[in-house]
N, C-alpha and C positions, 0 to 999 in steps of 0.2 A: 354227593354223587355215589349211588350204590353200584358197585362192580361185583357179578357175580361170575366165579370160575367154574366151568364144568369140564369134565375130561372127555369132551366130544361125546356126550351122551347122544347126540344127534347125529352123529357122523353117519351111521348108517340107516337114518330116518328116510322114510320114502316121503314123496310129494303128493298132496292130494289133487284131484281134480280142479278143485276151486283155486288151490294156489298156482297149479300149472296156467289155468286160464288167465289169471292176474298177470303172471309173468310175462306170459306171450303178448297180452294186450300193451303191457308198459314197453316190451321190447320192439313191437311193430310199430309202436307211435315214435321210440327213439329213432328207428330206421327212417321213418318219414322226415323228421326233423333233419337228421344230418344229410340224407339227399338233398334237399333244398338248400342247406347252408352251404355246403362244399361246390355246389355247381358252379358258383361265381367263379372259383381258383381254376377250374378246368376250362372254362371258356375265358380266360384271363387275356389270351393273346387277341382274339375277337372283340372282346369288351374294349382293350386299349385301343384299337382301330376306331371304334365305333364313337366312343363317349368322351374322347380326348384329342385336343389339335393334332393334326397332324404335323409331320417335320422330323421328330425326333422319337424313333421308335422304341429307343431304350428308356427315356424320359416318359413317354407314355405307358409303357409297363410298369415302371416303377410306380407312377400315380395310381395304375391300376392294384398294383399290390398295397399300395398306401391305404387305398379305400378298405381293402381286404382287412389290413391290419386295424384300421380305424374302428371296425364291426367289432374287433374283441376288446376296445377299450371300454365300452359300456357293458361287457359281460360280467364284471363285478356287481354293477348296478343292478342287472339281471339276477344275478344270485342273490342280492339283498333283498330285491323287491320279491321275487318269488320265493325265496327264503323264508319271509316273514309271511306270505301268504299260506306256504306249505307247512310251516311250523306252528301257526297260529288256527287255520283253517282246515287244513288237511292236505295230503299229497295229490289227492284226485283234482280237487279245485285248480291247483297251482298248474298241473300238469295239461289240465284240458285248456287254460287260458294260453299256455304257451304255444300249443299247436296250432291254434286259430292264428295268433300272431305271425308266425313264421311263415304260414302257408298264404297269407294275405301279402305280407311283404314280397315273398319270391314270385308271386302270381303278378303283382303289380311291377314288378322290375320288367318283365317281358313285354310291357305295355310303354315303356318310355322313349320317347324318340331319339334319335342318335344327336351326335352335338351339330352334324351339318344341318339339322332342320331347328334344332331350338337353343344352339350355341351353349353357354355355361350352365344354363337350366338341367341340362342333360346330367353332368357329372353330379351335381347337386341333388338333383332328384335318386340317382344311384346310391348317393351317400346315406340320404334320408332311410332309403329302404335296407341299407346294409345295416343302419344302425338299429332298426326295427329287428331285424335277424340277429343282430347281436346280441340284443335283449333278452331275445326268447331264447337264444342258444345259452345264455348265461345262468338258466335256470332248468335246462332240459335235462342234460346227463346227471345231473346232481339229485334232482327231484326222481327221476327214473331208478338211479342207483338207490336211493333211501327207500323207494317203494319196494324194489325187487328184493333187497337186503332184508328189510322188515317182513318180507312175506315169504322168503325162502327158509327151508329148514335150517337149523342152526348150524348142523355139521357139513352143510353143503352150500354155504354163502358165497364162498370164492367162485365156485363153478357157475352158480346162476348169475351171481353179479358180472362175470365175465362177458355174458351174454349182453349186456350194456354197451360193453366195447366191441362185442362181435357185431351188433347191429349199426356201430357207427361206421364200423370198416365195410359191412353190406352196404350201407348208405353212398359211402364214397366209391365203393365198385360201382354200383348200379349209375352214380353220377359220372363215372369214369367212363362206363359203357356207352352211357348215352352220349357223352363228347365223342368218343371214338365212332360211334355209329353214325353220327349226323357230320362228322369230319370227312370219313369214309365216302359216305353215299352222296353228300350234296357237293354242287361246285363250291369253290371259295366264295363266288359271288352270291349264291342261293344262301350259303351258310351266313353270311353277313346282313343278307337283307332279312331273311325271316327263319331260317333253320334253327340258330341258336336260341330263338325265344321259346320253341315249342316244349323244351324239357323245362323251362320255367312256369309255363302255363299248366304243365302236368300238375304241379304243387298243389293246386286248388282242390282238384277232386281227391288227392290224395290226403290233402288236410281234413277235408271233410270226413273222410274214413277214418282217420285217426282220432278226431273229435268225438265220431259217434262210439268208437270203441272206449275212450276213456271216460266219457260220460258214464259209461256202464260198469266202470270198475268199482268195486268194493275199497273202503279204506283199509289201511293196512291194520292188523291187529294191535301191533305195538303202539301206533298212534291212538287208535281208538282207546284203547287202555289208557294212555296218558291223559288223553283229553276227558275220559269218563272221570277220572280221579283228581282232575283239576290242576294238573302238575304241567300243563302246557305253559311256555313262556309268554308273558305280555309283550315284551322286548325282547324277540329273540337274537336282534343284532346285538344289543347292548350286553345282555347276557353271555353271549358266544365269544365277544372280545374280552369280556371280563375273565370268563374260566377258562376258555379254549385255545387262547392265542398262541400256545406252542404248537398245538396240533394245527391250526392253520398254517404256521410258518413251514412245519414240516411237509404239508400235502402240497405247498406252493414249490417246494424244492423239489420233491419226488416227482412232480409234473413235469419238470422242466425237460429231462432227457426223452422220453417217450413223446411228450406233444412237439417238440422239436424235429424228432425223426418223421413223425406224421407229416407237419407241414413243409419242411424241407425237402424230404425224398418223395412222399407221395401225392402231395399237392402242388409245391412248385417243381418237382422232379422233373414231370414230362415237359413241363415249360423250359427248364433249364436245359435237359437233352436236346429239345428242339431248337432253342435261340442260341445256346453256347457251344454245343459239341455237334450242331446240326445234323442231328438224327431226324429222319422222318417223323413227323407229328403222329401218326398212326401208331408207328413201333414204339414210340416214347410212352404213348398213353397204355398200350398192350403191356410193356416191361413192368409199368407202374401197378397195373391190374394184376398180373402174375405176383408182385411183391406182396399186395393185399392179402392175396389167396393164402400164401404161406403164413404173414402173419395171424389172419383167422383163424387157421387149424392150428397151429402152435399155442396161441392164446387159449384156447379150450383146453388143449391137452395140460398145459403148464397148470391152468387153475385148478382142476382136478387135483394134480399133484399138492397144490396150496392148501387144499382142505385136508390133507395127512401130513405133510411137512412142515407147514407154516408160511406165513407171507414174507416175512423179512428175508429169507434165503435168497428167493428169488428177485427181490428189488436189488439186493446187492450184485448176483451173479449178472443180471441184465445192464446195468449200468457199466460194470468192468466190461462186459461184452461189446458194448457201443463204444466206449473209450479206446479199445484195442482194435476193433475192425472198422470203425469209421474211414481212416486212411486207405486201408485195403481194399473197402468197398470203390471207393472214388478212383482207385488206380484200375478196378475191373472196368468201370464205367468208361472208362478213357479208351478201352478196347475198342468199343464201340459197334461189335457185333451183337445181335438181339441176346443171345444166350449169356454173353458177359454183362449185359445191361441188367438181366434179369438176376444173375448171380451177384452182382455189386450191390442192387438194392435189397434182394432177399437175405444176404450176409448180415446187414446191419440191422434188418427189422427182425432177426432171430433175437437179439437183445432187447428191442423194443417190447417184444410178446412177452419175454420174460418177466418185464417191469408191468406191463399193462394186466397180466394174469391176476395177480392179488391185489390192485389197486381199487376195485370198488369196494371189496370186501375191508379192506384194512382202513380205508377212508372213512366208511360209515361206522365200523367198530371203534374207531377213535372220539368217537362223539355220543352222547347220549340221546335219546329218541327225541326229547323235547327241542333240542339244538342241532340236530343232525343235518338238517335240509339247510339251514343256515351256515353251519360250519362247514360242511364239504363245499358249499357253493362259493363262499369267501375264498378259502384256501387254494380249490380247483382253479377258480376263475383268475385269481392273481396269477398264479402259475402260467396260465394259458396266454394271458395278456402279455407277460414278461417275455414268455419264450416261444409260443405257438402263434398267435397274430402277426408278431414282428418277424419271425421267420424267413417267408418268402423274400420281404422288404429287405431284410439284414443280408440274407445269401446274395440277392440280386446286387446290393451295394458293394458288397465285400469282392465280389467278381470282378465288377466294374473298377474297385478302387485299386485292387491288387492286380488285376490283368491276368488272374490265375483262377483257371477253373476247377483247382484242387482246394481254394481256398474253404470251402462249406464244410468240408470233412473236418478242420480244426474248430469251427464254431460248433459242430457238433460232438467232438470230444469235449470242450470246454462244459456244454449241457450234461455230458454223462459224469463229468467229475462233480458238479454240483447235486446232482441226484444221489450219487455213489454217499458223499458226506451226509446228506439227508437220511439215507437208507440206514447207515450205520447208526445214526442217533435216534431213529425210530424205534419204538418198542414193539415187541410181538404181540399181536393181537387174536390170535388163533383160539385161544380159551377164554377170552374175554367176551362176555354178554353186558352191557351196559344199557340199561333203560330207563333209570331214574334221573330226575333233575335235582334230587338233593344233592348238596355239597358235602 
């Protein structure tokens, strides 16, 4: 493997119109993907009522979040499948197939009849469609990251890579806003009857727009160079596991804390506030929305600094921040006023933003071009499966088991400790440029 070291020669390099167009197109597609993927979480309470037997609301909510978690189980498979396509045939082909798959899965979810109409077939159909969403999500972020990092100027990779994280947050914000809008405007009966289905149906036209944009993308210069030289891997998965297993483990552990923060605080958080702390649903969703804005702005700011200071200091600082502030954040949440709700969530997500800012760049820089999609996909999705998809389910279960609404803070602190250890063990990649497949 050839590793070239440069003293940030590209740090001041500008971006060409073609590069900007490609990066924007990749980001828009990522936004669409994540809007569609997280809708399920924001309508969890409604879905629990409609698609599971009535009787025990807590059990129904647990089953709903269990399906949320199950969709994550297939994400590593999605990372492998789309990683193979992306490393073998190009980033554009994989990203185009991904957005088509999740858009169809999301739109079809809106057409599933409730449990009262078709019985057990209702949750089974929801499960199948969530698995399709999980499969596509397993290849989306990692493919978009590979595409953007390989397209961006060398000295600004963290900044442009951070926009993949920002578009995830934007997708979540729009999904959250959709849930808030329909919850406020419609009566509970109308929301359960048809209202919740509308945001899911919107996925189809959004997906077609995203597919059109991705089909018009050029292949990245780095991948085109590898393909032209015949250096692309014939078996990317086998080569990645053989040469890059340490980087895979590092990524899985680095993902732990920020993904737990995302799914426990920002996806499960509004449901937790509404069901456990009896905060009005609209107020809970709005507090989550405000915390997302804080995280989004700070991620961009920190990413700019990452291109000057390095990736590793931000990973370490963010993990320490979450470790220290998670208990305090939950203390603030229990004050119940809207200002304290926002403050409690925002306090913890500052640490999440510190960790998210360098992640796209450092993850991509840990792998050579020929194995980048597969390597990042495997490590990232293993981390998300273990620590993200299970987050809402674990948080609900530990609150039920301990009868303490402070218990999720300890869960977040444990995740931060795992990511802190991984950050200390991860090499700095700011001045690293890895493109070759040669050992």
